[in-house]
C-alpha positions in Angstrom: -37.5 -44.4 46.6 -39.1 -42.4 43.8 -38.3 -45.1 41.2 -40.6 -47.5 43.1 -43.6 -45.2 43.0 -46.4 -45.5 40.4 -47.3 -42.7 38.1 -48.1 -39.8 38.5 -46.2 -39.7 41.8 -42.9 -40.8 40.3 -42.9 -37.9 37.8 -44.0 -35.5 40.6 -41.0 -36.4 42.7 -38.7 -36.3 39.7 -39.9 -32.7 39.0 -39.5 -31.8 42.6 -35.9 -33.0 42.6 -35.2 -31.0 39.5 -36.9 -27.8 40.8 -35.2 -28.0 44.2 -31.9 -28.1 42.4 -32.6 -24.9 40.5 -34.6 -23.2 43.4 -33.7 -19.6 42.2 -34.7 -18.2 45.6 -38.3 -19.6 45.5 -39.6 -20.8 48.8 -39.6 -24.6 49.3 -43.3 -24.6 50.1 -44.2 -22.8 46.9 -42.2 -25.1 44.7 -43.7 -28.2 46.5 -47.2 -26.8 46.1 -46.8 -25.9 42.4 -45.4 -29.2 41.4 -48.0 -31.2 43.3 -50.9 -29.1 42.0 -49.7 -30.0 38.5 -49.3 -33.7 39.3 -52.6 -34.0 41.1 -54.5 -32.9 38.1 -54.2 -36.4 36.7 -55.7 -38.0 39.9 -59.5 -38.5 40.2 -59.9 -36.1 43.2 -62.5 -33.5 43.9 -61.2 -29.9 44.0 -61.9 -29.6 47.7 -59.8 -32.8 48.3 -56.9 -31.4 46.4 -57.1 -28.2 48.3 -57.3 -30.0 51.6 -54.1 -31.8 50.7 -52.3 -28.7 49.5 -53.2 -26.7 52.6 -50.9 -29.0 54.4 -47.9 -27.5 52.6 -47.0 -24.0 53.9 -46.8 -21.3 51.3 -44.0 -19.4 53.0 -41.7 -22.4 53.3 -40.5 -21.9 56.8 -42.1 -22.3 60.3 -40.7 -23.2 63.7 -41.4 -26.7 65.1 -44.4 -25.6 67.1 -46.1 -24.0 64.1 -45.4 -27.0 61.9 -47.0 -29.2 64.6 -50.1 -27.0 64.8 -50.4 -27.1 61.0 -50.2 -30.9 61.0 -52.8 -31.1 63.7 -55.1 -28.7 61.9 -54.8 -30.8 58.7 -55.4 -34.0 60.6 -58.5 -32.5 62.2 -59.8 -31.5 58.7 -59.1 -34.9 57.3 -60.8 -36.7 60.2 -63.9 -34.7 59.7 -63.9 -35.6 56.0 -63.4 -39.3 56.8 -66.4 -39.2 59.2 -68.6 -37.5 56.6 -67.6 -40.0 53.9 -68.2 -43.0 56.2 -71.7 -41.7 57.0 -72.4 -41.2 53.3 -71.1 -44.7 52.5 -73.3 -46.3 55.1 -76.4 -44.5 53.7 -75.5 -45.5 50.1 -75.0 -49.2 51.2 -78.5 -49.2 52.9 -80.0 -47.7 49.7 -78.3 -50.2 47.5 -79.5 -53.1 49.8 -83.0 -51.8 49.8 -83.1 -51.4 46.0 -81.7 -54.9 45.5 -84.3 -56.4 47.8 -87.2 -54.5 46.1 -86.0 -55.4 42.6 -85.7 -59.1 43.7 -89.3 -59.1 44.9 -90.4 -57.4 41.7 -88.7 -60.1 39.7 -90.3 -62.8 41.7 -93.7 -61.3 41.2 -93.1 -60.9 37.4 -91.9 -64.5 37.0 -94.6 -66.0 39.1 
């Protein structure tokens, strides 16, 4: 599967594979977080977006099923809030762009007339 992924994801999963093989007693969650932090530096993400994604990965590397479910639900709630905020901002920016386009069109008509 990792061979089909684009970069930087492909190299991240290759590094994960190598690190898991030589775990040296490090928790799974810590290895996963360290490798993804390094790989995500290449992506055009805001620091808070990176941290929101990395919060999903537990630092201690172990949890029972109920705790994992709660962690997933918490992350989903945070992401849904971010999605709503970005959709509102997108709508405001679209209205602004539309207004500026209409005003510049009217200005151009006045200048050419």
